[in-house]
VEXDREN-2710 file (C-alpha; in Angstrom, 1 decimal):
% VEXDREN-2710
k/r/px/py/pz
1/MET/0.2/-4.0/-15.9
2/THR/3.5/-5.4/-17.0
3/ALA/3.3/-9.0/-18.2
4/LEU/5.5/-11.4/-16.2
5/THR/6.7/-14.7/-17.5
6/LEU/8.9/-17.5/-16.1
7/SER/11.6/-18.3/-18.5
8/THR/14.3/-21.0/-18.8
9/ALA/15.8/-19.3/-21.9
10/ALA/19.5/-18.6/-22.0
11/ALA/20.4/-14.9/-21.5
12/ALA/22.3/-14.8/-24.8
13/GLY/19.3/-16.1/-26.8
14/LEU/16.6/-14.0/-25.3
15/ARG/15.1/-11.4/-27.7
16/ALA/14.6/-8.3/-25.5
17/ASP/15.5/-4.7/-25.1
18/ALA/17.7/-5.4/-22.1
19/ILE/19.1/-8.0/-19.7
20/VAL/19.0/-7.1/-16.0
21/VAL/21.7/-8.5/-13.7
22/GLY/22.5/-7.8/-10.1
23/VAL/25.7/-6.4/-8.6
24/ALA/26.5/-6.1/-4.9
25/LYS/29.0/-4.2/-2.8
26/GLY/32.0/-6.5/-1.9
27/THR/33.5/-6.5/1.5
28/PRO/36.6/-4.5/2.2
29/ALA/38.5/-7.7/2.8
30/ALA/37.7/-8.8/-0.7
31/SER/38.9/-5.5/-2.4
32/GLY/35.6/-3.8/-1.8
33/GLY/34.7/-3.6/-5.5
34/PRO/31.4/-4.7/-7.1
35/VAL/30.5/-8.4/-6.9
36/LEU/28.3/-10.1/-9.4
37/ALA/25.1/-11.7/-8.0
38/PRO/23.9/-15.1/-9.0
39/GLY/22.1/-14.9/-12.4
40/ALA/24.8/-12.9/-14.0
41/GLU/27.0/-15.8/-15.0
42/ALA/26.1/-16.0/-18.6
43/VAL/26.7/-12.3/-19.2
44/ASP/29.9/-12.4/-17.2
45/GLU/31.2/-15.4/-19.3
46/ALA/30.4/-13.4/-22.5
47/TYR/32.6/-10.6/-21.1
48/ASP/35.4/-13.1/-20.6
49/GLY/34.8/-13.0/-16.8
50/LYS/35.5/-9.3/-16.6
51/LEU/32.0/-7.9/-16.2
52/ALA/32.6/-6.8/-12.6
53/ALA/35.8/-5.0/-13.6
54/VAL/34.0/-3.3/-16.5
55/LEU/31.3/-2.1/-14.1
56/GLU/33.8/-0.8/-11.6
57/THR/35.5/1.1/-14.4
58/LEU/32.1/2.7/-15.2
59/GLY/31.8/3.8/-11.6
60/ALA/29.5/1.1/-10.3
61/SER/29.9/0.0/-6.7
62/GLY/26.9/-2.3/-6.2
63/ALA/25.2/0.2/-3.9
64/GLU/21.4/-0.2/-3.4
65/GLY/19.5/1.5/-6.1
66/GLU/22.5/2.1/-8.4
67/VAL/21.8/1.5/-12.1
68/THR/24.5/1.1/-14.7
69/LYS/23.9/0.5/-18.4
70/LEU/26.4/-1.0/-20.8
71/PRO/26.4/-2.6/-24.3
72/ALA/25.5/-6.2/-24.4
73/PRO/28.4/-8.5/-25.4
74/ASP/28.8/-10.0/-28.9
75/GLY/26.4/-12.8/-29.6
76/PHE/23.6/-11.5/-27.4
77/ARG/20.2/-10.7/-29.0
78/THR/19.7/-7.9/-26.5
79/PRO/21.5/-4.5/-27.1
80/VAL/21.8/-3.5/-23.4
81/VAL/22.9/-5.0/-20.1
82/LEU/21.5/-3.2/-17.1
83/ALA/23.3/-3.8/-13.8
84/VAL/21.4/-2.9/-10.7
85/GLY/22.8/-2.5/-7.2
86/LEU/21.7/-4.9/-4.5
87/GLY/23.6/-3.3/-1.6
88/PRO/26.1/-5.3/0.6
89/ALA/26.8/-8.8/-0.6
90/PRO/25.4/-11.5/1.8
91/GLY/27.7/-13.5/4.0
92/PRO/28.8/-17.1/3.2
93/GLY/25.8/-19.4/3.0
94/GLU/23.3/-16.5/3.0
95/ASP/21.0/-15.3/0.3
96/TYR/19.9/-11.8/-0.7
97/SER/17.0/-10.5/1.4
98/ALA/13.6/-10.3/-0.2
99/GLU/13.5/-6.6/0.2
100/ALA/16.9/-6.1/-1.5
101/LEU/15.5/-8.1/-4.5
102/ARG/12.3/-6.1/-4.5
103/HIS/14.2/-2.8/-4.4
104/ALA/16.6/-3.8/-7.2
105/ALA/13.9/-5.1/-9.4
106/GLY/11.9/-1.9/-8.9
107/CYS/14.9/0.2/-9.8
108/ALA/15.4/-1.8/-12.9
109/ALA/11.8/-1.6/-14.0
110/ARG/11.8/2.2/-13.6
111/ALA/15.0/2.5/-15.6
112/LEU/13.5/0.4/-18.4
113/ALA/10.5/2.7/-18.9
114/GLY/9.4/2.4/-22.5
115/ALA/11.0/-1.0/-23.1
116/LYS/8.8/-3.6/-24.7
117/LYS/10.6/-6.5/-23.1
118/ALA/13.3/-7.2/-20.5
119/GLY/15.0/-10.3/-19.2
120/ILE/15.4/-10.2/-15.4
121/ALA/18.4/-12.3/-14.3
122/LEU/18.4/-11.4/-10.6
123/PRO/19.2/-14.1/-7.9
124/LEU/16.4/-16.6/-7.6
125/ALA/17.5/-18.8/-4.7
126/ASP/13.9/-20.1/-4.2
127/ALA/10.3/-19.4/-4.9
128/ALA/10.2/-16.7/-2.2
129/ALA/13.0/-14.8/-4.0
130/LEU/11.2/-15.2/-7.3
131/GLY/8.1/-13.7/-5.7
132/ALA/10.1/-10.7/-4.4
133/VAL/11.6/-10.0/-7.8
134/ALA/8.2/-10.2/-9.4
135/GLU/6.7/-7.8/-6.8
136/GLY/9.5/-5.3/-7.2
137/THR/9.2/-5.4/-11.0
138/LEU/5.4/-5.0/-11.0
139/LEU/5.4/-2.2/-8.4
140/GLY/8.5/-0.4/-9.8
141/ALA/7.0/-0.3/-13.3
142/TYR/3.9/1.6/-12.1
143/THR/3.0/5.0/-13.5
144/PHE/-0.1/7.1/-13.3
145/ASP/-0.9/9.1/-16.5
146/ALA/-4.7/9.1/-16.7
147/TYR/-4.8/12.9/-17.0
148/LYS/-1.9/13.3/-19.5
149/ALA/-2.9/14.2/-23.0
150/SER/-0.6/11.4/-24.4
151/SER/-2.3/8.7/-22.3
152/ARG/-4.0/5.8/-24.1
153/ALA/-7.7/5.1/-23.8
154/GLY/-8.4/3.0/-20.7
155/SER/-11.2/1.1/-19.0
156/THR/-12.3/3.4/-16.3
157/GLY/-14.4/5.7/-18.5
158/ARG/-13.3/8.7/-16.5
159/LYS/-12.1/11.8/-18.3
160/GLY/-9.3/14.2/-17.4
161/LYS/-9.4/17.9/-18.2
162/ASN/-8.0/17.2/-21.6
163/GLY/-11.3/15.5/-22.4
164/LYS/-9.7/12.2/-23.3
165/ASN/-10.2/8.9/-21.5
166/GLY/-7.0/7.9/-19.7
167/LYS/-5.7/4.6/-18.4
168/ASN/-4.8/4.5/-14.7
169/GLY/-1.6/2.8/-14.0
170/LYS/-0.3/2.3/-17.5
171/LEU/3.0/0.4/-17.1
172/PRO/5.7/1.4/-19.6
173/LEU/7.7/-1.8/-19.4
174/GLY/5.6/-4.2/-21.5
175/GLU/6.9/-7.6/-20.5
176/ALA/9.5/-9.0/-18.1
177/ALA/10.8/-12.6/-18.4
178/LEU/12.1/-13.8/-15.1
179/LEU/15.2/-15.8/-16.2
180/GLY/15.7/-18.9/-14.0
181/GLY/12.0/-19.1/-13.2
182/ARG/10.6/-22.6/-14.0
183/PRO/7.2/-22.5/-15.7
184/ARG/6.4/-26.1/-14.6
185/ASP/7.5/-25.7/-11.0
186/LYS/4.4/-25.4/-8.8
187/ALA/6.1/-23.3/-6.2
188/HIS/7.4/-20.9/-8.8
189/LYS/4.0/-20.6/-10.5
190/ALA/2.3/-20.0/-7.2
191/ALA/4.8/-17.3/-6.3
192/LEU/4.3/-15.5/-9.6
193/GLU/0.5/-15.8/-9.3
194/ARG/0.5/-14.4/-5.8
195/ALA/2.8/-11.5/-6.7
196/THR/0.6/-10.6/-9.7
197/ALA/-2.6/-10.6/-7.7
198/VAL/-1.3/-8.6/-4.8
199/CYS/0.5/-6.1/-7.0
200/GLU/-2.4/-5.6/-9.4
201/GLU/-4.6/-4.7/-6.4
202/LEU/-1.9/-2.5/-4.8
203/ASN/-1.5/-0.6/-8.0
204/ARG/-5.3/-0.3/-8.2
205/ALA/-5.1/1.4/-4.7
206/ARG/-2.4/3.7/-6.0
207/ASP/-4.7/4.7/-8.9
208/LEU/-7.4/5.6/-6.5
209/ILE/-5.1/7.6/-4.3
210/ASN/-3.7/9.5/-7.3
211/THR/-7.1/10.3/-8.8
212/PRO/-8.1/14.0/-8.4
213/PRO/-10.9/14.5/-5.8
214/ASN/-13.2/16.1/-8.4
215/ASP/-13.3/12.6/-10.0
216/LEU/-13.3/10.6/-6.8
217/ASP/-15.9/11.7/-4.3
218/PRO/-17.5/9.2/-1.9
219/GLU/-20.2/8.2/-4.3
220/ALA/-17.8/7.6/-7.2
221/PHE/-15.5/5.7/-4.9
222/ALA/-18.3/3.5/-3.7
223/THR/-19.4/2.8/-7.3
224/LEU/-15.9/1.7/-8.4
225/VAL/-15.7/-0.6/-5.3
226/ALA/-19.0/-2.2/-6.0
227/ALA/-18.1/-2.9/-9.6
228/ALA/-14.8/-4.6/-8.6
229/ALA/-16.5/-6.5/-5.8
230/LYS/-19.0/-7.9/-8.3
231/GLU/-16.2/-8.9/-10.6
232/HIS/-14.4/-10.9/-7.9
233/GLY/-17.5/-12.5/-6.2
234/ILE/-17.3/-10.3/-3.1
235/LYS/-20.5/-9.2/-1.4
236/VAL/-20.9/-5.5/-1.1
237/GLN/-23.3/-3.2/0.8
238/VAL/-23.3/0.6/0.3
239/LEU/-25.0/2.8/2.9
240/ASP/-25.9/6.2/1.4
241/GLU/-26.7/9.4/3.3
242/LYS/-30.3/8.3/4.0
243/ALA/-29.3/4.9/5.3
244/LEU/-26.5/6.5/7.4
245/ALA/-29.0/8.9/8.9
246/LYS/-31.5/6.1/9.7
247/GLY/-28.7/4.0/11.2
248/GLY/-27.4/6.8/13.4
249/TYR/-23.9/7.1/12.0
250/GLY/-23.3/10.6/13.5
251/GLY/-19.5/10.5/13.0
252/ILE/-19.6/9.9/9.2
253/LEU/-22.6/12.2/8.6
254/GLY/-21.0/14.9/10.7
255/VAL/-17.8/14.9/8.8
256/GLY/-19.6/14.9/5.4
257/ALA/-22.1/17.5/6.4
258/GLY/-20.2/20.4/4.8
259/SER/-19.8/18.9/1.4
260/ALA/-22.1/18.8/-1.6
261/ALA/-20.9/15.2/-2.1
262/PRO/-22.7/13.1/0.6
263/PRO/-20.8/10.4/2.5
264/ARG/-21.0/6.6/2.2
265/LEU/-20.2/3.6/4.3
266/VAL/-19.2/0.5/2.2
267/LYS/-18.9/-3.0/3.5
268/LEU/-17.1/-5.7/1.5
269/SER/-17.4/-9.3/2.5
270/TYR/-15.2/-12.1/1.4
271/THR/-15.9/-15.5/2.9
272/HIS/-14.4/-19.0/2.5
273/PRO/-16.2/-22.2/3.4
274/LYS/-13.2/-23.6/5.2
275/ALA/-12.4/-20.4/7.2
276/LYS/-11.7/-20.7/10.9
277/LYS/-10.8/-17.1/11.5
278/SER/-12.3/-13.7/10.6
279/LEU/-10.7/-10.3/10.1
280/ALA/-12.3/-6.9/9.7
281/PHE/-10.3/-4.2/8.0
282/VAL/-11.5/-0.6/8.4
283/GLY/-10.2/2.2/6.2
284/LYS/-10.4/6.0/6.5
285/GLY/-11.7/7.3/3.2
286/ILE/-11.7/11.1/3.3
287/THR/-11.7/11.7/-0.4
288/TYR/-10.6/15.3/0.2
289/ASP/-9.7/16.9/3.5
290/SER/-9.8/20.7/3.7
291/GLY/-9.8/20.6/7.5
292/GLY/-13.4/21.7/7.5
293/ILE/-14.1/24.9/9.6
294/SER/-10.7/24.3/11.2
295/LEU/-9.2/25.0/7.8
296/LYS/-5.8/23.7/7.0
297/PRO/-3.1/26.4/6.5
298/PRO/-1.7/27.1/3.1
299/GLY/0.7/24.4/1.9
300/HIS/-1.2/21.6/3.6
301/ASN/-4.1/21.2/1.2
302/GLU/-2.4/20.2/-2.1
303/THR/-2.0/16.5/-1.4
304/MET/-5.2/16.0/0.6
305/LYS/-6.6/13.8/-2.1
306/CYS/-4.5/11.1/-0.4
307/ASP/-6.6/11.1/2.8
308/MET/-8.5/8.1/1.5
309/SER/-5.4/5.9/1.4
310/GLY/-6.5/3.7/4.2
311/ALA/-9.8/2.9/2.5
312/ALA/-7.9/2.2/-0.8
313/ALA/-5.6/-0.2/1.1
314/VAL/-8.5/-2.0/2.7
315/PHE/-10.3/-2.3/-0.6
316/ALA/-7.2/-3.7/-2.3
317/ALA/-6.5/-6.1/0.5
318/VAL/-10.0/-7.6/0.4
319/VAL/-10.0/-8.1/-3.3
320/ALA/-6.5/-9.6/-3.2
321/ALA/-7.6/-12.1/-0.5
322/SER/-10.5/-13.1/-2.7
323/ARG/-8.2/-13.5/-5.8
324/LEU/-5.8/-15.7/-3.7
325/GLY/-8.7/-17.8/-2.3
326/LEU/-7.4/-17.4/1.3
327/GLN/-9.1/-19.7/3.9
328/VAL/-10.1/-16.8/6.1
329/ASP/-13.2/-14.5/6.2
330/VAL/-12.3/-10.9/5.5
331/SER/-14.6/-7.9/5.7
332/GLY/-13.6/-4.4/4.6
333/TRP/-15.3/-1.3/5.8
334/LEU/-14.7/1.9/3.9
335/ALA/-15.7/5.1/5.7
336/LEU/-16.1/7.6/2.9
337/ALA/-16.6/11.3/3.3
338/GLU/-15.4/14.7/2.0
339/ASN/-14.4/17.2/4.7
340/MET/-15.4/20.7/3.5
341/PRO/-16.2/24.1/5.1
342/SER/-19.7/25.5/4.4
343/GLY/-22.7/26.8/6.1
344/SER/-23.8/23.2/6.9
345/ALA/-20.4/22.0/8.1
346/VAL/-19.8/20.7/11.6
347/ARG/-18.4/23.5/13.9
348/PRO/-15.9/23.3/16.7
349/GLY/-18.0/22.9/19.8
350/ASP/-20.7/20.8/18.1
351/VAL/-21.6/17.4/19.7
352/LEU/-22.1/14.3/17.5
353/ARG/-24.0/11.2/18.6
354/MET/-22.0/8.3/17.2
355/TYR/-23.2/4.9/15.9
356/SER/-22.1/3.3/19.2
357/GLY/-24.3/5.7/21.1
358/MET/-21.4/7.7/22.6
359/THR/-21.4/11.4/22.2
360/VAL/-18.3/13.3/20.9
361/GLU/-17.5/17.0/21.3
362/VAL/-15.8/18.2/18.2
363/LEU/-13.0/20.5/19.2
364/ASN/-11.2/20.5/15.9
365/THR/-13.0/19.6/12.6
366/ASP/-9.6/18.6/11.1
367/ALA/-9.5/15.7/13.5
368/GLU/-12.2/14.1/11.3
369/GLY/-10.7/10.8/10.4
370/ARG/-11.1/9.4/13.9
371/LEU/-14.8/10.3/13.7
372/VAL/-15.6/8.3/10.5
373/LEU/-13.4/5.4/11.7
374/ALA/-15.2/5.3/15.1
375/ASP/-18.5/4.7/13.4
376/ALA/-17.1/2.0/11.1
377/ILE/-15.2/0.3/13.9
378/ALA/-18.3/0.2/16.1
379/LYS/-20.3/-1.3/13.3
380/ALA/-17.6/-3.8/12.3
381/SER/-17.5/-4.9/16.0
382/GLU/-21.1/-6.2/15.7
383/ASP/-19.9/-9.0/13.5
384/LYS/-17.6/-10.2/16.3
385/PRO/-14.5/-10.8/14.1
386/ASP/-11.4/-12.3/15.6
387/ALA/-9.6/-9.0/15.0
388/ILE/-10.2/-5.5/13.7
389/VAL/-7.4/-3.6/12.0
390/ASP/-8.0/0.0/11.0
391/VAL/-5.8/1.8/8.5
392/ALA/-5.7/5.6/8.2
393/THR/-3.6/8.6/7.2
394/LEU/-4.6/9.9/10.7
395/THR/-2.1/12.3/12.3
396/GLY/0.7/14.6/11.4
397/ALA/2.1/13.7/14.8
398/MET/2.9/10.2/13.6
399/MET/4.9/11.7/10.7
400/LEU/6.8/13.8/13.2
401/ALA/7.5/10.7/15.3
402/LEU/8.4/8.2/12.5
403/GLY/9.1/10.2/9.4
404/SER/7.8/9.8/5.9
405/ARG/8.5/6.1/5.3
406/THR/7.4/4.3/8.5
407/PHE/3.9/3.8/9.8
408/GLY/2.9/3.3/13.4
409/ILE/1.2/0.3/15.0
410/MET/-1.0/0.6/18.1
411/ALA/-3.1/-2.2/19.5
412/ASN/-5.1/-3.3/22.6
413/ASP/-3.2/-6.6/22.6
414/ASP/0.7/-6.6/22.8
415/ALA/1.0/-10.0/21.1
416/PHE/-1.1/-8.9/18.1
417/ARG/0.8/-5.6/17.8
418/THR/4.0/-7.6/17.7
419/ALA/2.6/-10.0/15.1
420/LEU/1.5/-7.1/12.9
421/HIS/5.0/-5.5/13.2
422/GLU/6.6/-8.7/12.2
423/THR/4.2/-9.1/9.3
424/ALA/4.8/-5.5/8.0
425/GLU/8.6/-5.9/8.2
426/GLU/8.4/-9.3/6.4
427/THR/6.5/-7.7/3.5
428/GLY/9.0/-4.8/3.2
429/GLU/6.7/-2.2/4.7
430/PRO/8.6/-0.3/7.5
431/ALA/6.6/0.0/10.7
432/TRP/7.1/0.6/14.3
433/PRO/5.1/-0.5/17.4
434/MET/3.7/2.5/19.4
435/PRO/2.2/2.6/22.9
436/LEU/-1.2/3.7/24.1
437/PRO/-0.4/5.5/27.4
438/GLU/-3.5/5.5/29.6
439/HIS/-2.7/8.9/31.1
440/LEU/-3.4/10.6/27.8
441/LEU/-7.1/9.6/28.0
442/LYS/-7.9/12.3/30.5
443/ALA/-7.0/15.0/28.0
444/MET/-10.0/14.0/26.0
445/ASP/-12.4/14.6/28.9
446/SER/-15.3/16.8/27.8
447/PRO/-17.6/18.8/30.1
448/THR/-20.4/18.4/27.5
449/ALA/-20.0/15.0/25.9
450/ASP/-18.7/11.5/26.7
451/ILE/-15.4/12.3/25.0
452/ALA/-13.7/15.0/22.9
453/ASN/-12.1/14.4/19.6
454/MET/-8.9/16.1/20.7
455/GLY/-6.5/15.8/23.6
456/GLU/-3.0/16.7/24.3
457/ARG/-1.0/18.0/21.3
458/MET/2.1/16.2/22.4
459/GLY/1.7/12.5/21.6
460/GLY/-1.2/13.4/19.2
461/GLY/-0.9/10.2/17.3
462/LEU/-1.2/8.2/20.4
463/VAL/-4.2/10.2/21.5
464/ALA/-5.9/9.4/18.3
465/GLY/-5.3/5.7/18.8
466/LEU/-6.8/5.9/22.3
467/PHE/-9.9/7.6/20.9
468/LEU/-10.4/4.8/18.4
469/ARG/-10.0/2.2/21.1
470/GLU/-13.0/3.5/22.8
471/PHE/-15.2/2.3/20.0
472/VAL/-13.9/-1.2/19.7
473/GLY/-16.4/-3.9/20.8
474/GLU/-15.8/-5.7/24.0
475/ASP/-13.3/-8.6/23.9
476/ILE/-12.3/-7.9/20.3
477/THR/-8.6/-7.8/19.4
478/TRP/-7.8/-4.5/17.6
479/ALA/-4.9/-2.7/16.0
480/HIS/-4.5/0.7/14.4
481/LEU/-2.1/1.5/11.6
482/ASP/-1.4/5.2/11.2
483/ILE/0.1/5.4/7.7
484/ALA/0.2/9.2/7.4
485/GLY/3.9/9.2/6.6
486/PRO/4.4/6.6/3.9
487/ALA/0.9/6.7/2.2
488/PHE/1.9/9.5/-0.2
489/ASN/5.4/10.1/-1.5
490/GLU/6.0/13.7/-2.2
491/GLN/9.7/13.2/-3.0
492/GLY/11.2/11.4/-6.0
493/PRO/10.6/7.7/-6.7
494/PHE/12.9/5.2/-5.0
495/GLY/13.2/1.4/-5.4
496/TYR/9.7/0.2/-6.3
497/THR/8.0/3.2/-4.7
498/PRO/6.7/5.8/-7.1
499/LYS/6.0/9.5/-6.5
500/GLY/2.4/10.0/-5.3
501/GLY/0.2/7.3/-3.9
502/THR/2.2/4.3/-2.6
503/GLY/-0.4/1.7/-1.6
504/THR/1.1/1.4/1.8
505/ALA/-0.4/-1.3/4.1
506/VAL/-1.9/-3.4/1.3
507/ARG/0.9/-6.1/1.6
508/THR/0.8/-6.1/5.4
509/LEU/-3.0/-6.7/5.4
510/VAL/-2.8/-9.4/2.8
511/ARG/0.1/-11.2/4.6
512/LEU/-1.8/-10.9/7.9
513/ALA/-4.8/-12.6/6.2
514/GLU/-2.5/-15.4/5.0
515/ARG/-1.1/-15.9/8.4
516/ALA/-4.5/-15.9/10.0
517/ALA/-5.6/-18.5/7.4
518/ALA/-2.6/-20.6/8.3
519/GLY/-3.3/-20.4/12.1
520/GLU/-0.1/-18.4/12.7
521/VAL/-1.8/-15.4/14.4
522/LEU/-5.0/-15.1/16.5
END
């Protein structure tokens, strides 16, 4: 993890590989050229007030994500100035948005791969802005090289095919000094500590998502979770296949029946003595999804190691809540299974008796996520939390509806759905509220069981949400986050988002827990 420090050092005197400054797009009325952002004053002065003009000559416009490198001016102890675009300049009396700062810091961190130290001189109007810059830097610097022959020995003890231990999430930027950050300012220190805790856990989730499924089956996942829980004082309970059978978890057992790696249900419990609210987070943890007997077509299997992204997000969020000491009780339920075809696999037409007692006719074994979530949601409901939020890479239909960067939010309470949408947008995670049309329920009628696991093809993401709602305990507020689109980035990196596992929903869940602790929701 990149080391972050708060520094009052002058830009010219800082010993580093580069100094990062921000540049924005000016308004057409003001020539439309690049405009320097606050934090760049010292560098501009060393350029005799001509830094913006030099950048424009080099082709810089200040557009979001744009990176321009140029030699540092005489007298500086750093060899390079890196100007990163912030997008449109804010209006008079306005500050740069938190997401613009995160995005710019992430671009800078990626551009400085291999640097030992950088000075970050982006706008720090307040502690919130400092936290955004810190988050962008830590998330943007992330890489996953555990299975590269050149990776250094790490702490997981797992070996790649090269036979050498790798380090998950090695960050190439060694240290970043946030210039203008005040080490003795309580608000600045708190913002940095929060960003560090949240981003370390989010990057841990990315590590898990990126780990090949031959090294992360349900048992291995549960073992890693238990070790981290012990480290952070979180209670953990792991139900193996025998306990699942004794407890009647037909959904989880059914999905895992075709695999040589048996399923697990893991419960994490973080409690605070002053908590007045309780949250239950439930994560889909299909460590590999072949589709089962309803096998996925060619071209759809290669990234299915990411089908446990919901469980990874829940795990990370609970640990982050513990590290931050939030005054709210948070439980995390990880429904872990591997969905494989074999002679013992569940078949289309089979009927499963779920933990809740309901029976489900399985019409498509590739609609498995809702089966494991249904058992976990029903079990989580027994604790009577103030709210349940499940997180899952659940449906391709949601990707068709919202694309690859936005997740859908469904809920049995409109106010809670709105609060979750606001929370996600506040953290910089694009989301959109989706309905639960009652007429779609009839399509899941089964002549054999209480309900089928499939309904109408059109609106398939909404059908899945309606299915899950059937397993929520009475009078419990519930929401469903379908993160199928943004959970795994198959394109190139952008901003602070890497290629591969993204850790989507971690920041939303943590912020929701903070808001619940503050009495702002529920």
